[in-house]
VOBA-1610 file (N, C-alpha, C; in pm, whole numbers, padded with zeros to 5 digits, always signed):
BEGIN
Met+07479+10174+08545Met+07457+10195+08681Met+07329+10277+08764Thr+07305+10248+08818Thr+07175+10306+08906Thr+07202+10395+08959Ile+07106+10470+09020Ile+07073+10588+09075Ile+07125+10623+09168Glu+07148+10536+09263Glu+07224+10475+09435Glu+07378+10429+09389Asp+07409+10395+09286Asp+07566+10404+09232Asp+07629+10477+09228Leu+07552+10606+09168Leu+07596+10685+09146Leu+07651+10797+09259Gln+07502+10824+09312Gln+07522+10889+09411Gln+07635+10819+09552Asn+07665+10699+09512Asn+07773+10647+09629Asn+07912+10711+09520Ser+07908+10652+09478Ser+08017+10690+09371Ser+08110+10865+09431Asp+07979+10908+09405Asp+08022+11075+09429Asp+08044+11132+09536Ala+07956+11031+09641Ala+07980+11044+09815Ala+08128+11026+09846Arg+08186+10886+09759Arg+08295+10816+09779Arg+08430+10934+09749Lys+08375+10999+09620Lys+08518+11110+09569Lys+08507+11234+09634Ala+08396+11283+09687Ala+08331+11426+09763Ala+08452+11393+09887Ala+08471+11241+09927Ala+08476+11219+10052Ala+08643+11214+10096Glu+08633+11138+09943Glu+08865+11191+09939Glu+08851+11398+09885Leu+08839+11400+09848Leu+08899+11519+09842Leu+08856+11632+09962Ile+08733+11576+10036Ile+08760+11619+10187Ile+08916+11656+10241Met+08876+11471+10247Met+08961+11458+10323Met+09113+11534+10310Asp+09191+11493+10167Asp+09267+11577+10113Asp+09283+11759+10105Ala+09153+11776+10182Ala+09170+11932+10208Ala+09234+11916+10364Ile+09193+11847+10443Ile+09172+11852+10566Ile+09356+11834+10620Val+09413+11690+10519Val+09575+11694+10540Val+09632+11793+10490Thr+09549+11842+10322Thr+09690+11949+10334Thr+09660+12090+10396Gln+09608+12094+10470Gln+09550+12215+10573Gln+09451+12369+10439Lys+09388+12259+10314Lys+09332+12412+10246Lys+09181+12382+10332Leu+09187+12293+10392Leu+09066+12310+10531Leu+09154+12276+10658Ala+09176+12394+10759Ala+09357+12403+10879Ala+09218+12329+10994Pro+09301+12327+11032Pro+09266+12278+11136Pro+09189+12388+11254Ser+09085+12350+11356Ser+08973+12431+11382Ser+08928+12542+11290Gln+08921+12503+11183Gln+08836+12556+11079Gln+08691+12559+11063Lys+08599+12616+11067Lys+08478+12589+11082Lys+08458+12579+10919Val+08350+12434+10963Val+08296+12366+10788Val+08120+12397+10844Ser+08053+12397+10741Ser+07902+12350+10702Ser+07853+12302+10610Glu+07749+12197+10587Glu+07730+12136+10490Glu+07698+12282+10372Asn+07684+12404+10347Asn+07631+12517+10257Asn+07870+12541+10201Ile+07920+12510+10316Ile+08081+12532+10308Ile+08115+12410+10184Phe+08094+12315+10238Phe+08136+12165+10192Phe+08075+12216+10009Ser+07937+12218+10016Ser+07880+12194+09895Ser+07940+12352+09820Asp+07997+12468+09787Asp+08022+12575+09778Asp+08174+12508+09732Met+08288+12431+09791Met+08394+12419+09753Met+08415+12289+09691Phe+08337+12213+09746Phe+08374+12079+09629Phe+08248+12052+09532Gly+08145+12184+09493Gly+08079+12106+09434Gly+07946+12000+09452Ile+07903+11966+09579Ile+07817+11878+09582Ile+07654+11893+09677Ser+07634+11814+09670Ser+07453+11882+09714Ser+07508+11901+09891Arg+07369+11935+09933Arg+07380+11929+10082Arg+07367+11790+10161Thr+07307+11732+10070Thr+07274+11560+10142Thr+07371+11511+10187Ile+07440+11491+10061Ile+07612+11488+10066Ile+07702+11533+10145Ser+07687+11636+10162Ser+07752+11768+10239Ser+07734+11686+10407Arg+07613+11626+10468Arg+07578+11663+10568Arg+07560+11535+10624Asn+07595+11398+10528Asn+07583+11264+10537Asn+07759+11293+10559Leu+07832+11324+10504Leu+07990+11333+10483Leu+08038+11365+10604Ile+07965+11512+10649Ile+07993+11564+10808Ile+07965+11473+10929Glu+07855+11377+10880Glu+07856+11280+11036Glu+07954+11184+11030Arg+07938+11172+10929Arg+08088+11054+10902Arg+08222+11057+10973Leu+08292+11214+10903Leu+08385+11290+10951Leu+08425+11316+11080Ile+08311+11308+11147Ile+08271+11364+11298Ile+08278+11190+11370Ala+08235+11111+11309Ala+08231+11041+11326Ala+08419+10947+11347Lys+08459+10972+11251Lys+08611+10920+11236Lys+08705+11080+11328Gln+08635+11156+11412Gln+08716+11202+11452Gln+08800+11318+11385Phe+08798+11349+11321Phe+08874+11446+11182Phe+08747+11562+11150Leu+08618+11570+11218Leu+08511+11704+11259Leu+08549+11674+11392Val+08458+11789+11464Val+08417+11789+11536Val+08353+11909+11583Ser+08218+11857+11641Ser+08109+11954+11674Ser+08158+11957+11767Val+08119+12091+11809Val+08164+12197+11888Val+08033+12212+11980Ser+07971+12222+11881Ser+07768+12303+11972Ser+07691+12229+11850Pro+07577+12235+11844Pro+07436+12239+11734Pro+07450+12287+11625Arg+07535+12378+11599Arg+07533+12467+11522Arg+07683+12471+11469Val+07741+12436+11556Val+07873+12402+11492Val+08010+12326+11458Thr+08048+12332+11373Thr+08189+12210+11316Thr+08252+12283+11270Ile+08392+12175+11363Ile+08533+12285+11295Ile+08592+12169+11247Val+08664+12195+11161Val+08785+12047+11161Val+08885+12020+11299Ala+08940+11889+11277Ala+08967+11864+11439Ala+09122+11976+11435Pro+09126+11948+11510Pro+09240+12071+11546Pro+09396+11927+11545Leu+09513+11983+11533Leu+09649+11917+11529Leu+09730+12005+11617Thr+09747+11896+11718Thr+09818+11937+11807Thr+09919+11810+11906Leu+10013+11875+11906Leu+10107+11803+11983Leu+10121+11678+12072Leu+09963+11689+12118Leu+09927+11560+12204Leu+09818+11470+12075Asp+09788+11539+11977Asp+09799+11432+11884Asp+09822+11397+11801Ile+09985+11445+11746Ile+10079+11397+11706Ile+10135+11269+11835Lys+10157+11281+11947Lys+10188+11169+12109Lys+10087+11045+12080Gln+09983+11094+12053Gln+09875+10991+12081Gln+09868+10882+11928Asn+09871+11001+11821Asn+09887+10908+11673Asn+09982+10812+11661Phe+10115+10831+11741Phe+10189+10768+11740Phe+10249+10648+11828Thr+10203+10709+11931Thr+10144+10589+12081Thr+10079+10522+12032Leu+09950+10494+11956Leu+09859+10402+11900Leu+09930+10287+11816Arg+09983+10387+11733Arg+10028+10300+11573Arg+10158+10256+11653Lys+10274+10271+11732Lys+10343+10140+11812Lys+10266+10108+11818Val+10175+10081+11949Val+10092+09966+11973Val+10026+09820+11888Leu+10008+09906+11749Leu+09883+09819+11673Leu+09948+09817+11538Leu+10065+09894+11470Leu+10123+09836+11332Leu+10198+09690+11352Pro+10299+09735+11479Pro+10377+09571+11497Pro+10325+09482+11509Ala+10207+09481+11564Ala+10106+09361+11618Ala+10067+09285+11452Ile+10029+09417+11401Ile+09956+09376+11251Ile+10041+09297+11187Phe+10172+09402+11147Phe+10255+09321+11040Phe+10300+09167+11084Ser+10329+09148+11225Ser+10367+09056+11199Ser+10296+08923+11221Leu+10132+08993+11168Leu+10030+08863+11179Leu+10040+08892+11029Thr+10046+08983+10955Thr+10003+08930+10812Thr+10165+08910+10679Ala+10289+08907+10770Ala+10391+08896+10700Ala+10389+08790+10623Ala+10388+08633+10630Ala+10375+08578+10582Ala+10232+08547+10392Asn+10192+08664+10438Asn+10067+08679+10302Asn+10084+08778+10230Val+10251+08910+10254Val+10225+09042+10186Val+10319+08992+10025Asp+10207+09115+09994Asp+10275+09084+09852Asp+10396+09149+09800Phe+10486+09083+09856Phe+10627+09171+09809Phe+10680+09235+09665Ala+10675+09210+09553Ala+10619+09217+09415Ala+10548+09394+09428Arg+10423+09410+09488Arg+10335+09491+09458Arg+10444+09639+09588Leu+10455+09574+09633Leu+10540+09656+09797Leu+10680+09701+09748Arg+10777+09621+09699Arg+10869+09748+09626Arg+10860+09830+09532Glu+10744+09807+09434Glu+10691+09893+09372Glu+10626+09989+09426Leu+10539+10004+09528Leu+10591+10139+09582Leu+10669+10182+09594Asn+10726+10115+09698Asn+10822+10165+09804Asn+10958+10220+09639Lys+10937+10176+09521Lys+11008+10196+09460Lys+10955+10379+09382Glu+10842+10390+09361Glu+10762+10487+09348Glu+10756+10620+09448Ile+10776+10521+09574Ile+10767+10689+09670Ile+10927+10757+09669Glu+10982+10662+09640Glu+11149+10704+09641Glu+11148+10818+09517Ala+11130+10783+09401Ala+11137+10873+09263Ala+11051+10984+09282Met+10988+11031+09355Met+10893+11113+09407Met+10955+11163+09484Gln+11068+11139+09525Gln+11134+11245+09677Gln+11292+11301+09560Pro+11309+11456+09536Pro+11227+11555+09680Pro+11113+11613+09639Ile+11052+11640+09723Ile+10920+11700+09745Ile+10907+11851+09622Leu+10880+11900+09525Leu+10894+11967+09439Leu+10745+12080+09471Asp+10664+12000+09468Asp+10540+12086+09533Asp+10406+12036+09580Asp+10355+12085+09616Asp+10224+12021+09686Asp+10153+11923+09637Asp+10081+11928+09513Asp+10050+11791+09456Asp+10146+11646+09464Thr+10243+11691+09461Thr+10328+11596+09462Thr+10316+11501+09595Ala+10350+11609+09718Ala+10370+11606+09818Ala+10230+11500+09914Leu+10062+11569+09809Leu+09968+11421+09870Leu+09986+11357+09796Ala+10033+11360+09681Ala+10073+11252+09621Ala+10113+11062+09662Leu+10231+11179+09717Leu+10335+11042+09810Leu+10271+11020+09967Leu+10155+11133+10036Leu+10112+11024+10126Leu+09991+10922+10127Lys+09973+10938+10027Lys+09869+10878+09953Lys+09909+10700+09938Lys+10052+10752+09865Lys+10115+10606+09849Lys+10164+10545+09964Asn+10240+10606+10023Asn+10216+10562+10178Asn+10152+10518+10210Lys+10018+10556+10225Lys+09926+10525+10294Lys+09873+10353+10248Asp+09849+10372+10105Asp+09901+10198+10041Asp+09922+10128+10077Leu+10117+10189+10109Leu+10288+10052+10108Leu+10198+10015+10253Asn+10135+10081+10398Asn+10092+10082+10485Asn+10017+09959+10468Leu+09901+09991+10410Leu+09771+09923+10365Leu+09786+09793+10380Leu+09826+09795+10262Leu+09900+09678+10193Leu+09976+09548+10310Leu+10050+09607+10419Leu+10099+09533+10471Leu+09951+09495+10627Cys+09854+09562+10616Cys+09811+09515+10707Cys+09716+09464+10658Glu+09666+09453+10465Glu+09534+09381+10499Glu+09492+09247+10463Asn+09591+09151+10514Asn+09583+08995+10538Asn+09561+08998+10670Ala+09487+09059+10808Ala+09555+09078+10879Ala+09414+08967+10988Gly+09297+08971+10913Gly+09202+08885+10921Gly+09073+08938+11026Tyr+09093+09109+11041Tyr+09045+09136+11180Tyr+08993+09251+11099Pro+08872+09280+11056Pro+08840+09342+10985Pro+08799+09498+11039Leu+08797+09526+11244Leu+08788+09622+11356Leu+08941+09679+11315Met+09093+09575+11289Met+09192+09607+11352Met+09231+09659+11189Met+09141+09653+11118Met+09180+09701+10978Met+09155+09869+10948Asp+08993+09889+11017Asp+08923+09966+11028Asp+09026+10121+11086Trp+09092+10077+11227Trp+09150+10126+11307Trp+09323+10171+11286Ala+09407+10117+11159Ala+09505+10113+11074Ala+09459+10206+10942Arg+09322+10199+10946Arg+09319+10329+10837Arg+09285+10454+10897Gln+09227+10417+11041Gln+09203+10620+11046Gln+09318+10625+11118Leu+09388+10564+11197Leu+09570+10630+11212Leu+09630+10681+11107Glu+09658+10618+11023Glu+09704+10633+10866Glu+09653+10760+10828Asp+09497+10746+10803Asp+09469+10887+10795Asp+09502+11058+10835Thr+09499+11006+10983Thr+09608+11121+11079Thr+09750+11100+11048Ala+09804+11033+11049Ala+09929+11021+11027Ala+09970+11127+10885Met+09915+11098+10759Met+09963+11174+10694Met+09910+11317+10717Arg+09821+11360+10791Arg+09801+11538+10904Arg+09952+11541+10960Ile+09996+11451+10965Ile+10120+11490+11076Ile+10250+11497+10970Tyr+10237+11434+10881Tyr+10337+11369+10781Tyr+10285+11487+10663Trp+10222+11617+10699Trp+10226+11706+10577Trp+10288+11839+10631Leu+10287+11875+10787Leu+10383+11947+10814Leu+10529+11949+10832Tyr+10543+11797+10772Tyr+10757+11724+10814Tyr+10762+11769+10655Leu+10720+11755+10574Leu+10694+11716+10405Leu+10681+11868+10350Lys+10607+11956+10437Lys+10604+12090+10378Lys+10713+12181+10436Thr+10817+12111+10509Thr+10937+12235+10557Thr+11066+12121+10570Gln+11084+12032+10509Gln+11154+11925+10526Gln+11160+11885+10352Lys+11073+11921+10334Lys+11068+11875+10158Lys+11112+11758+10139Arg+11075+11649+10200Arg+11131+11519+10175Arg+11034+11395+10290Phe+11052+11259+10243Phe+10964+11187+10371Phe+11019+11199+10495Pro+10941+11156+10542Pro+11000+11150+10750Pro+11085+11011+10774Tyr+11023+10914+10687Tyr+11102+10751+10694Tyr+11185+10785+10559Ser+11310+10746+10587Ser+11503+10745+10475Ser+11433+10575+10387Pro+11512+10621+10312Pro+11478+10480+10191Pro+11508+10362+10309Asp+11628+10374+10355Asp+11631+10249+10456Asp+11604+10214+10525Gln+11491+10321+10613Gln+11430+10244+10679Gln+11320+10200+10606Gln+11280+10202+10482Gln+11131+10164+10409Gln+11191+10056+10306Gly+11309+10030+10327Gly+11400+09894+10238Gly+11421+09806+10403Met+11435+09863+10517Met+11457+09758+10620Met+11320+09702+10618Thr+11215+09783+10670Thr+11111+09733+10651Thr+11048+09599+10563Ile+11079+09597+10453Ile+11063+09476+10378Ile+11150+09351+10399Asp+11243+09422+10437Asp+11341+09293+10479Asp+11309+09201+10564Val+11228+09273+10692Val+11198+09191+10779Val+11094+09119+10770Met+11022+09216+10730Met+10856+09149+10658Met+10887+09026+10635Lys+10931+09044+10522Lys+11025+08866+10466Lys+11067+08759+10575Thr+11115+08814+10688Thr+11155+08720+10763Thr+11046+08655+10843Asp+10940+08643+10832Asp+10873+08617+10904Asp+10870+08581+11084Glu+10913+08692+11104Glu+11004+08664+11241Glu+10942+08705+11318Pro+10792+08661+11382Pro+10690+08780+11465Pro+10774+08899+11584His+10866+08824+11638His+10896+08913+11760His+11003+09026+11694Arg+11124+08958+11642Arg+11161+09082+11513Arg+11078+09159+11419Ile+11006+09155+11389Ile+10912+09241+11321Ile+10861+09358+11423Lys+10815+09315+11505Lys+10778+09359+11587Lys+10901+09514+11653Thr+10957+09427+11694Thr+11106+09505+11725Thr+11148+09605+11641Val+11129+09571+11508Val+11192+09663+11420Val+11081+09766+11403Ile+10947+09789+11360Ile+10889+09893+11345Ile+10846+09925+11485His+10849+09908+11601His+10831+09974+11672His+10959+10089+11685Asp+11074+10035+11685Asp+11223+10128+11693Asp+11154+10240+11506Ile+11107+10160+11428Ile+11128+10262+11289Ile+10994+10388+11380Leu+10900+10362+11440Leu+10790+10445+11427Leu+10864+10517+11572Ser+10913+10457+11662Ser+10967+10597+11767Ser+11116+10664+11716Gln+11145+10612+11577Gln+11220+10700+11510Gln+11190+10825+11472Thr+11114+10755+11390Thr+11055+10853+11276Thr+10930+10975+11358Glu+10880+10965+11486Glu+10820+11016+11589Glu+10904+11173+11609Glu+11050+11072+11625Glu+11159+11188+11702Glu+11208+11329+11598Arg+11155+11244+11515Arg+11238+11309+11359Arg+11131+11436+11358Ile+11002+11384+11355Ile+10875+11432+11341Ile+10889+11602+11447Leu+10893+11536+11568Leu+10896+11679+11697Leu+11017+11721+11684Asn+11128+11711+11615Asn+11253+11789+11658Asn+11226+11895+11567Thr+11151+11877+11417Thr+11123+11962+11291Thr+10981+12081+11394Ile+10891+12016+11438Ile+10842+12100+11489Ile+10872+12217+11570Phe+10991+12140+11668Phe+11009+12253+11767Phe+11106+12306+11730Ser+11164+12277+11555Ser+11291+12353+11555Ser+11239+12463+11488Asn+11086+12473+11423Asn+11016+12609+11371Asn+10913+12665+11410Glu+10985+12838+11407Glu+10852+12961+11499Glu+10749+12900+11457Gln+10683+12881+11347Gln+10571+12869+11269Gln+10482+12810+11372Phe+10494+12684+11408Phe+10460+12586+11485Phe+10412+12585+11644Tyr+10484+12701+11669Tyr+10504+12744+11831Tyr+10328+12806+11849Thr+10236+12742+11830Thr+10096+12711+11866Thr+10026+12656+11867Gln+09889+12693+11922Gln+09827+12524+12013Gln+09759+12429+11847Asp+09774+12522+11753Asp+09750+12429+11608Asp+09867+12435+11544Leu+09863+12275+11509Leu+10019+12324+11379Leu+09991+12321+11258Lys+10062+12463+11193Lys+09995+12436+11088Lys+10127+12530+10990Val+10108+12482+10841Val+10149+12576+10759Val+10124+12638+10649
//
């Protein structure tokens, strides 16, 4: 392995650790970050820290508020509405394109693993479940044949993890029910584009409502940034 390969591997691992910290709010919404903070928290070089800050700003997980100040992207009700609106536009269309080529054996395996991880007993399990669900959704997207569409799906899924974290921490379970997960698999197997789009849109709408109801019923979320 070359030095460049090692550096790339270190950067990928560091990027995952930082995103995990953003999702779990170890790096809280609107918290100030810097090269030094990342170096101290994650044991990485300032060069890697600088590159990752630039990358995360481009992906809107960090926000540059001035030449000298960078913060974790806020997490507000508007962010939730925006994420679900975009996912309701994009995911039904992607799923309808990929239905004929989905690895259903792997899909059912991931779904069983998600079910087995509930109820949520600790933060490590909660994070692992979110990553598993992201893998499941990206598996449904991966054969769309449009790289840019896949990039959008990844970014929306990463933001969805931040949103779902709020639900997992307060409800100790995943916002999708086992029936909904099974319904997704069943409708994908029909390979009927219109039906797939309708079912996936409905499931996302129900999940959005479930999450918003949880936020509105918990006083701890009565702040601009949604923190747990």
